[in-house]
C-alpha positions in Angstrom: 0.0 0.0 0.0 1.1 3.6 -0.6 2.4 5.5 2.4 0.5 8.7 3.3 2.6 11.7 4.3 1.3 13.8 7.1 2.9 17.1 8.3 3.6 15.7 11.8 2.9 12.7 14.0 -0.4 12.7 15.8 -0.7 10.4 18.9 -3.8 9.8 21.0 -2.9 8.7 24.5 -5.7 7.1 26.5 -5.4 6.5 30.2 -7.8 5.2 32.8 -8.1 4.5 36.5 -10.5 1.7 37.3 -11.3 -0.1 40.5 -11.9 -3.9 40.1 -13.6 -5.7 43.0 -12.7 -9.2 44.2 -12.1 -10.9 40.8 -9.7 -12.9 38.6 -10.2 -11.5 35.1 -6.8 -12.4 33.7 -5.1 -15.6 35.1 -1.7 -17.2 34.7 -1.1 -20.9 33.8 -1.6 -21.8 37.5 -5.0 -20.2 37.7 -3.8 -17.2 39.8 -4.6 -13.6 38.9 -1.6 -12.2 36.9 0.8 -10.0 38.8 4.1 -8.1 38.3 6.8 -6.5 40.4 6.9 -2.7 39.9 8.4 -0.2 42.3 9.7 -3.1 44.4 6.2 -4.4 45.3 3.8 -6.9 43.9 1.1 -5.4 41.6 -2.1 -6.8 40.1 -1.8 -7.0 36.4 -3.9 -7.4 33.2 -1.7 -8.4 30.3 -1.6 -6.2 27.2 -2.7 -9.2 25.1 -5.7 -9.8 27.2 -6.8 -6.2 27.0 -6.2 -5.9 23.2 -8.1 -9.1 22.5 -11.3 -7.8 24.2 -10.7 -4.3 22.9 -10.5 -5.6 19.4 -13.8 -7.5 19.8 -15.5 -4.2 20.9 -14.0 -2.2 18.1 -15.0 -4.8 15.5 -18.6 -4.8 16.8 -18.7 -1.0 16.6 -17.3 -0.8 13.1 -19.2 -3.9 11.7 -15.8 -5.0 10.3 -14.0 -8.2 11.2 -10.6 -9.8 10.9 -9.7 -13.3 12.1 -6.5 -14.5 13.7 -6.7 -18.2 13.1 -5.1 -21.4 11.9 -8.5 -22.5 10.4 -8.5 -20.4 7.3 -8.4 -23.6 5.1 -11.1 -25.3 7.1 -13.4 -22.3 6.9 -12.9 -21.9 3.2 -13.5 -25.7 2.7 -16.8 -25.5 4.5 -17.9 -22.6 2.2 -16.8 -24.6 -0.9 -18.8 -27.7 0.2 -21.8 -25.4 0.4 -21.2 -24.7 -3.3 -21.2 -28.3 -4.2 -17.6 -29.3 -3.8 -16.4 -32.6 -2.5 -14.9 -31.9 0.9 -11.6 -33.7 0.3 -11.1 -32.0 -3.0 -12.0 -28.6 -1.6 -9.6 -28.9 1.3 -6.8 -30.0 -1.0 -7.5 -27.1 -3.4 -7.4 -24.5 -0.6 -4.3 -26.0 1.0 -2.5 -26.0 -2.4 -3.6 -22.4 -3.0 -2.0 -21.2 0.3 1.1 -23.3 -0.3 1.5 -21.7 -3.7 2.6 -18.5 -1.9 5.9 -20.3 -1.1 6.1 -18.6 2.3 8.9 -20.3 4.2 7.5 -22.1 7.2 3.9 -22.1 6.1 2.6 -25.6 6.1 -0.4 -27.9 6.8 -1.2 -29.0 10.4 -2.7 -32.4 11.3 -6.2 -31.0 11.5 -6.0 -29.7 7.9 -5.5 -26.1 9.0 -2.3 -24.1 8.7 0.6 -24.6 11.1 0.8 -20.9 11.8 -1.8 -18.2 12.7 -2.9 -16.0 9.8 -4.6 -12.6 10.5 -6.9 -11.9 7.6 -9.9 -9.7 7.0 -13.2 -11.6 6.8 -13.4 -10.6 3.1 -10.1 -12.3 2.3 -11.5 -15.7 3.2 -14.4 -15.0 0.9 -12.1 -13.9 -1.9 -10.0 -17.1 -1.4 -13.1 -19.2 -1.8 -14.1 -17.2 -4.9 -10.6 -17.8 -6.4 -10.8 -21.5 -5.9 -14.3 -21.9 -7.1 -13.7 -19.7 -10.2 -10.8 -22.0 -11.2 -12.5 -25.3 -10.3 -11.9 -27.0 -13.7 -8.3 -25.8 -13.7 -7.7 -27.2 -10.2 -9.1 -30.7 -11.0 -6.0 -32.3 -12.5 -3.7 -31.0 -9.8 -6.1 -32.2 -7.1 -6.2 -35.6 -8.7 -2.4 -35.9 -9.0 -2.0 -34.7 -5.3 -4.5 -37.4 -4.1 -2.7 -40.0 -6.2 0.6 -39.1 -4.7 -0.8 -39.1 -1.2 -2.4 -42.5 -1.7 0.9 -43.8 -3.1 2.8 -42.5 -0.1 0.2 -44.0 2.3 0.6 -47.5 0.6 4.3 -47.3 0.8 4.2 -46.5 4.5 1.8 -49.3 5.2 4.0 -51.8 3.3 7.0 -50.5 5.3 5.3 -50.9 8.6 4.2 -54.5 7.8 7.7 -55.4 6.8 9.1 -53.9 10.0 6.5 -55.7 12.1 7.5 -59.0 10.5 11.2 -58.6 11.3 10.9 -57.0 14.8 11.4 -59.4 17.7 10.8 -57.0 20.5 8.5 -54.0 21.2 10.0 -50.7 20.1 8.8 -47.2 20.2 7.5 -45.7 16.9 10.2 -43.9 14.9 9.7 -40.2 14.2 8.7 -41.2 10.6 5.7 -43.0 11.9 4.1 -40.2 13.9 1.5 -37.6 12.9 4.1 -34.9 12.5 5.8 -36.8 9.7 2.5 -37.3 8.0 1.8 -33.6 8.1 5.2 -32.9 6.6 4.6 -35.4 3.8 1.2 -33.8 3.0 2.8 -30.4 2.9 5.6 -31.6 0.7 3.3 -33.4 -1.8 0.8 -30.5 -2.0 3.6 -28.0 -2.3 4.9 -29.8 -5.4 1.5 -29.4 -7.0 1.1 -25.9 -5.8 4.3 -24.9 -7.6 2.9 -26.2 -10.8 -0.3 -24.2 -10.3 1.7 -21.0 -10.5 4.2 -22.2 -13.1 4.4 -19.6 -15.8 4.2 -22.2 -18.6 1.6 -24.6 -17.4 0.0 -22.9 -14.4 -3.2 -20.9 -14.3 -2.5 -18.5 -11.4 0.4 -16.3 -10.3 1.9 -16.3 -6.8 0.8 -12.7 -6.4 -2.9 -13.8 -7.0 -2.7 -15.5 -3.6 -0.2 -13.3 -1.9 -2.6 -10.4 -2.4 -5.1 -12.2 -0.2 -2.5 -12.6 2.6 -1.5 -9.0 2.2 -5.1 -7.6 2.2 -6.1 -5.4 5.2 -9.1 -3.7 6.6 -9.6 -1.3 9.5 -8.9 -4.0 12.1 -5.7 -5.2 10.6 -4.6 -1.5 10.1 -5.3 -0.7 13.7 -3.9 -3.8 15.4 -1.1 -4.8 13.0 0.0 -8.1 11.6 3.2 -10.2 11.5 3.8 -13.2 9.2 7.4 -14.4 9.3 9.1 -14.6 5.9 6.5 -12.6 4.1 7.4 -8.9 4.5 4.6 -7.7 2.2 1.9 -8.9 4.6 3.5 -7.1 7.6 1.4 -4.2 9.0 2.9 -2.2 11.9 0.2 -1.8 14.5 -1.3 1.7 15.0 -2.5 0.7 18.5 -0.1 0.0 21.3 -1.2 -1.2 24.8 0.7 -1.5 28.0 0.1 -4.1 30.7 -2.3 -2.7 33.2 -0.9 -2.5 36.7 -2.5 -1.8 40.1 -1.5 1.6 41.5 -0.8 -0.1 44.8 0.6 -3.3 46.3 -1.7 -6.3 46.3 -1.8 -9.7 47.8 -3.5 -12.8 46.3 -6.4 -14.0 48.3 -7.5 -17.7 48.4 -11.1 -18.6 48.4 -12.1 -22.1 49.5 -15.4 -23.1 48.0 -17.9 -25.9 47.8 -20.3 -26.9 45.1 -23.5 -28.2 46.6 -24.9 -31.5 45.3 -28.6 -30.7 44.9 -29.7 -34.3 44.7 -27.9 -35.3 48.0 -29.6 -32.3 49.6 -33.0 -33.5 48.4 -32.3 -37.0 49.7 -31.5 -35.6 53.2 -27.9 -36.6 53.3 -25.8 -35.0 56.0 -23.4 -33.3 53.6 -24.6 -31.8 50.3 -21.1 -30.9 49.0 -20.4 -32.5 45.7 -17.1 -30.7 45.1 -14.5 -28.9 47.2 -11.9 -26.5 45.8 -9.8 -23.4 46.0 -9.6 -20.3 43.7 -7.4 -17.3 43.8 -8.5 -13.7 43.5 -7.4 -10.1 44.1 -8.9 -6.7 44.2 -7.1 -3.7 42.6 -7.3 -0.2 41.4 -5.7 -0.4 38.0 -3.9 2.1 35.8 -4.4 1.3 32.1 -2.7 2.9 29.1 -3.2 2.6 25.3 -2.0 4.8 22.5 -3.2 5.2 18.9 -0.8 6.5 16.3 -3.2 8.5 14.0 -0.4 9.0 11.5 0.4 5.3 11.3 -3.3 4.4 11.1 -3.9 6.9 8.3 -1.0 5.4 6.3 -2.2 1.9 6.9 -5.6 2.9 5.5 -4.2 4.7 2.5 -5.4 8.0 3.6 -9.1 7.0 4.2 -9.8 9.7 6.8 -13.4 8.7 7.3 -12.4 5.2 8.4 -9.5 6.6 10.5 -12.1 8.7 12.4 -14.4 5.7 12.9 -11.6 3.6 14.3 -10.5 6.4 16.6 -14.0 6.8 17.9 -14.4 3.1 18.5 -11.0 3.0 20.3 -12.2 5.8 22.6 -15.6 4.2 23.3 -14.1 0.8 23.9 -12.6 2.0 27.2 -16.1 2.6 28.5 -17.7 -0.5 26.9 -15.1 -3.0 28.1 -16.3 -5.6 30.6 -14.2 -8.2 32.4 -15.2 -11.7 31.4 -12.8 -14.0 33.4 -14.7 -15.8 36.1 -17.5 -13.4 35.5 -20.4 -15.6 36.8 -18.9 -15.8 40.2 -17.5 -12.2 40.6 -19.6 -9.9 38.2 -16.8 -7.3 38.1 -18.8 -4.9 35.9 -17.3 -1.6 37.0 -16.7 1.6 34.9 -13.5 3.5 34.7 -13.4 6.0 37.5 -11.3 8.3 35.3 -10.6 8.5 31.6 -8.0 10.9 30.3 -7.2 11.5 26.7 -4.2 13.5 25.4 -3.5 14.3 21.8 0.2 14.9 21.1 2.1 16.0 18.0 5.5 14.7 19.1 5.4 11.3 20.8 3.2 9.1 23.0 3.6 9.6 26.7 2.7 6.9 29.3 2.1 8.3 32.8 2.5 5.0 34.5 5.5 6.5 36.4 3.0 8.2 38.6 2.6 4.9 40.4 6.2 3.6 40.6 5.9 4.5 44.3 2.9 2.5 45.3 -0.2 4.5 46.4 -1.1 4.1 50.1 -4.7 3.6 51.1 -6.4 6.6 52.7 -7.0 6.6 56.4 -10.6 5.6 55.7 -9.5 3.0 53.2 -9.5 3.0 49.4 -7.0 3.8 46.6 -9.1 5.6 44.0 -8.9 9.2 45.2 -5.2 9.0 45.8 -4.6 7.3 42.5 -6.5 9.9 40.5 -4.7 12.8 42.4 -1.3 11.1 41.7 -2.1 10.9 38.0 -3.2 14.5 37.9 0.0 15.7 39.6 2.2 13.5 37.4 0.5 14.9 34.2 1.4 18.4 35.5 5.0 17.4 36.0 5.1 16.2 32.4 3.6 19.4 31.1 6.3 21.4 32.8 9.1 19.0 31.5 7.9 18.8 27.9 6.1 22.1 27.6 2.6 22.5 26.1 3.5 23.3 22.5 3.1 19.7 21.4 0.0 19.0 23.4 -2.7 19.6 20.9 -5.4 19.2 23.5 -6.5 17.0 26.4 -9.7 16.2 28.2 -11.1 13.9 30.9 -14.3 12.4 32.2 -14.7 11.1 35.7 -17.2 9.6 38.2 -15.5 11.7 40.9 -16.5 15.2 42.1 -12.8 16.0 42.5 -11.5 18.8 40.3 -8.3 18.0 38.3 -5.9 20.7 37.5 -3.7 19.1 34.8 -6.0 16.8 32.9 -7.5 19.3 30.5 -11.1 20.2 29.9 -13.6 18.2 32.0 -16.3 16.5 29.9 -19.7 15.9 31.4 -20.2 12.5 29.9 -18.5 9.8 27.8 -20.2 11.1 24.7 -18.9 14.6 25.3 -15.4 13.1 26.1 -15.3 11.3 22.7 -16.7 14.3 20.8 -14.2 16.7 22.4 -11.2 14.4 21.7 -12.2 13.9 18.1 -12.5 17.6 17.6 -9.0 18.1 18.9 -7.7 15.4 16.5 -9.5 17.0 13.6 -7.9 20.4 14.4 -4.5 18.8 14.8 -4.8 17.2 11.4 -5.7 20.5 9.9 
């Protein structure tokens, strides 16, 4: 895609302070709420990946545009082709050969028929892949037939080899690597790749490599915003316009253990002494979190080839996602459906600025208890320190919206609602873009 030149960088920094009650929204492999050391003390943490995954869902819903990060591209396309009257085995082989024709190093076929790597594609790219296969159905036929013949021949050779080995073996032995599923996946990839190369052969083929690479390189608003990486295929790489930090609690936390029982309703009905059908332990914490994301408007505009209307739509969805996000981990037992207590947006024309340093020294609870008031005040003061350090020339504008009655000196104009917060921020960006 063509790069779009803008007169200067435009960055939208979005920060929030949010109190989460007794919950475990984002857990590690041991089932404990994620944590991190910062400022020498243990903090509650929500990973950047966790936040972006749910943020992306919200942005997609708001825009009505989807992209899928999946290994099941071939399987989804196959199902669509069977709906058009294709034999399933032939459809799967055709789609697999089509992707292998790109000759991207490391891209292969997994044991379930999907790809061995994740692809991040617009929803429309899968439809276009199906159309490309279906449109060339007759041309694919001989290559599919040859691929299936080669696969059958390989399978028979392997069966004969196994029988011969079984007849000569006098003791139990472990299967050799050639006998496992991974070897079969490699054999299928090798055989289909041989046919795929013929499909794009300049003399006898009917497609070019670029016909398929164009699908892997296609992008929409979601890919443009969140970026894409496919090793060994530089043309498909999209640098993300949205960056997200790991959310950290503004204060020290401790993990709390909850011992619980699940009641056996039938035992209770039968009058048994104990109605417990299950005993267990779960781990939770409660935290006041500082969250930070930044949207590079300049990068997003370039990724979208200068489509300013879509840039504005993505920016609005990005802002609204902060208020729409709900924690979903262990939600039925904790219902942690809180709103951000404070949202702060700053539009800068030099560089993004993360104010997490406000909480390097952990916030102490007030005498009456609670971290929210002190955390918001700390953020306000730290923003003021940054304004003095950097000056205000490159701060195009800033605004905040809050559930608090407290007045903030350094967080820009106070919006009366989330809608006003979004509208004001978009107006600042429009002005900065000229």
